C-alpha positions in Angstrom: 118.5 101.2 91.4 115.1 99.9 90.6 114.2 96.8 88.7 111.4 94.7 87.3 111.6 91.0 86.5 109.6 89.4 83.6 107.9 87.1 86.1 106.8 90.0 88.3 105.5 92.0 85.4 103.6 88.9 84.1 101.6 88.9 87.4 100.5 92.5 86.9 97.2 93.3 85.0 98.6 96.8 84.5 102.0 95.6 83.3 102.1 97.8 80.2 101.5 100.9 82.4 104.0 100.1 85.1 106.8 98.4 83.0 108.9 101.6 82.9 107.8 103.0 86.2 110.7 102.7 88.7 108.5 104.1 91.4 106.1 101.2 91.1 108.9 98.6 91.1 108.8 96.0 93.9 112.6 96.0 93.7 113.0 99.8 94.2 116.0 99.6 96.5 118.0 96.9 94.7 121.7 97.7 95.0 121.1 100.5 97.4 124.2 99.7 99.4 126.4 100.3 96.3 125.0 103.8 95.7 126.1 105.6 98.9 128.8 107.7 97.2 126.5 108.6 94.4 123.8 109.7 96.9 126.4 111.9 98.6 127.4 113.5 95.3 123.8 114.4 94.5 123.1 115.6 98.1 126.1 118.0 97.8 124.3 119.7 94.7 121.6 122.3 95.1 118.1 120.9 95.4 116.4 121.2 92.0 113.4 123.2 93.3 115.7 125.5 95.2 117.4 126.8 92.1 115.8 130.2 91.3 116.6 130.4 87.6 114.3 128.3 85.6 116.9 127.3 82.9 119.4 126.2 85.6 116.7 124.3 87.5 115.6 122.6 84.3 119.2 121.7 83.4 119.7 120.2 86.8 116.4 118.3 86.6 117.5 116.9 83.3 121.1 116.1 84.4 120.2 113.8 87.2 118.3 111.0 85.4 120.9 111.3 82.5 123.7 110.7 85.0 121.9 107.7 86.5 121.2 106.3 83.0 124.9 106.7 82.1 126.1 105.0 85.2 123.6 102.1 84.6 124.7 101.7 81.0 128.4 101.7 82.0 127.8 99.1 84.8 125.8 97.0 82.3 128.6 97.3 79.8 131.2 96.3 82.4 129.2 93.3 83.3 128.7 92.3 79.7 125.0 92.7 79.8 122.8 95.2 77.9 121.0 97.8 80.0 117.3 97.4 80.4 114.7 100.0 81.4 114.6 100.7 85.1 117.3 98.0 85.7 114.9 95.3 84.5 116.3 91.9 85.4 116.2 89.1 82.8 115.0 85.8 84.1 117.7 83.9 82.3 120.5 85.7 84.2 
């Protein structure tokens, strides 16, 4: 998981550009210990760029972030919180 806090974004002059960038998040490994089984499931699949057929490669490329978004939304729903982009953390929680 990746996250941004409102406080951390407020300190960034480029906040508008990085707000939805999980790669730039200072909390990019948040919850990593809970994702071991998910990592193993993705590792068992073919590497996206090793799939020869373009349509199949594109489908796999699209499936992975959708799967992560679905899991994040379900976890947020289970916790009674609304999902935020890149696992953004609300300062009031």
